[in-house]
C-alpha positions as CSV (number, residue, x, y, z in Angstrom):
1,M,5.5,15.9,4.2
2,R,5.8,19.2,6.2
3,D,7.7,22.8,6.1
4,L,8.8,22.2,2.3
5,P,10.2,25.7,1.6
6,R,7.3,27.0,-1.6
7,P,9.8,29.3,-3.9
8,N,5.9,31.7,-4.7
9,N,2.5,31.8,-3.6
10,D,1.4,30.0,-7.1
11,P,-1.0,27.1,-5.3
12,D,-0.3,25.2,-8.4
13,L,2.7,22.6,-7.7
14,D,4.0,21.7,-11.1
15,G,7.3,22.6,-13.6
16,A,9.8,24.8,-11.2
17,T,8.1,24.5,-8.1
18,L,7.7,20.7,-8.1
19,D,10.6,20.1,-9.2
20,T,12.3,21.8,-6.1
21,V,9.8,19.9,-4.4
22,I,11.3,16.9,-5.6
23,D,14.7,18.3,-4.9
24,V,14.0,18.2,-1.1
25,C,12.1,15.4,-1.1
26,R,15.1,13.5,-2.8
27,Q,17.9,15.2,-0.3
28,R,16.0,14.5,2.7
29,Q,15.4,10.4,1.5
30,L,11.4,11.1,1.4
31,L,11.8,10.0,-2.3
32,A,13.3,7.3,-4.1
33,D,15.4,7.5,-7.3
34,D,13.1,5.1,-8.7
35,E,10.1,6.2,-7.7
36,T,8.5,9.1,-10.2
37,V,5.8,11.4,-8.8
38,A,2.6,10.7,-11.1
39,E,0.1,13.2,-8.7
40,A,1.1,16.5,-7.0
41,A,-0.5,19.3,-5.0
42,W,0.0,21.7,-1.8
43,Q,-1.9,20.4,0.3
44,A,-2.0,23.7,2.9
45,P,-2.6,27.4,2.2
46,T,1.1,29.3,2.1
47,G,2.5,29.2,5.6
48,R,3.8,32.1,7.3
49,G,7.1,33.1,7.6
50,N,10.3,33.9,4.6
51,P,11.1,32.0,2.7
52,A,6.9,30.7,3.3
53,V,6.8,26.5,3.8
54,G,4.0,24.2,3.0
55,T,2.5,21.2,3.2
56,A,2.7,19.2,-0.3
57,R,0.8,15.7,-1.0
58,L,3.1,13.7,-3.9
59,T,1.6,10.2,-5.3
60,V,4.2,7.7,-6.7
61,Q,4.7,5.5,-8.7
62,L,7.4,2.6,-9.0
63,D,8.0,0.6,-12.4
64,P,6.4,-3.5,-11.7
65,A,10.1,-5.1,-11.2
66,T,10.3,-2.6,-8.3
67,L,8.3,-3.0,-6.7
68,A,7.5,-6.5,-6.7
69,T,11.3,-6.9,-5.7
70,R,9.9,-4.3,-2.7
71,T,7.3,-6.0,-1.4
72,A,8.6,-9.6,-1.7
73,P,9.1,-11.5,1.3
74,D,12.4,-12.1,3.1
75,G,11.7,-14.2,6.1
76,W,9.5,-15.1,8.7
77,L,7.9,-14.2,11.6
78,F,6.4,-15.9,14.4
79,F,4.5,-14.9,17.5
80,G,2.9,-16.7,20.1
81,W,2.7,-18.5,23.0
82,A,5.6,-21.9,22.8
83,S,4.2,-25.1,25.2
84,S,6.5,-26.3,27.5
């Protein structure tokens, strides 16, 4: 995700900095409440501006029960030609 505020120039994405990024992701509805961040890192160097912005990469994980409900089929899709 792009243009996330970087509260400092620290290249690591952890601690209070990670908490800030997670809060922004939740506010922008990019991260659901049931998703847990497994890995996090800055993709790009500190951007320009005040406050500086950057690009973060978050790897999330879900518990098996939640994952099963998100991937369960909920209908059918048909495509093709119907003969007349």
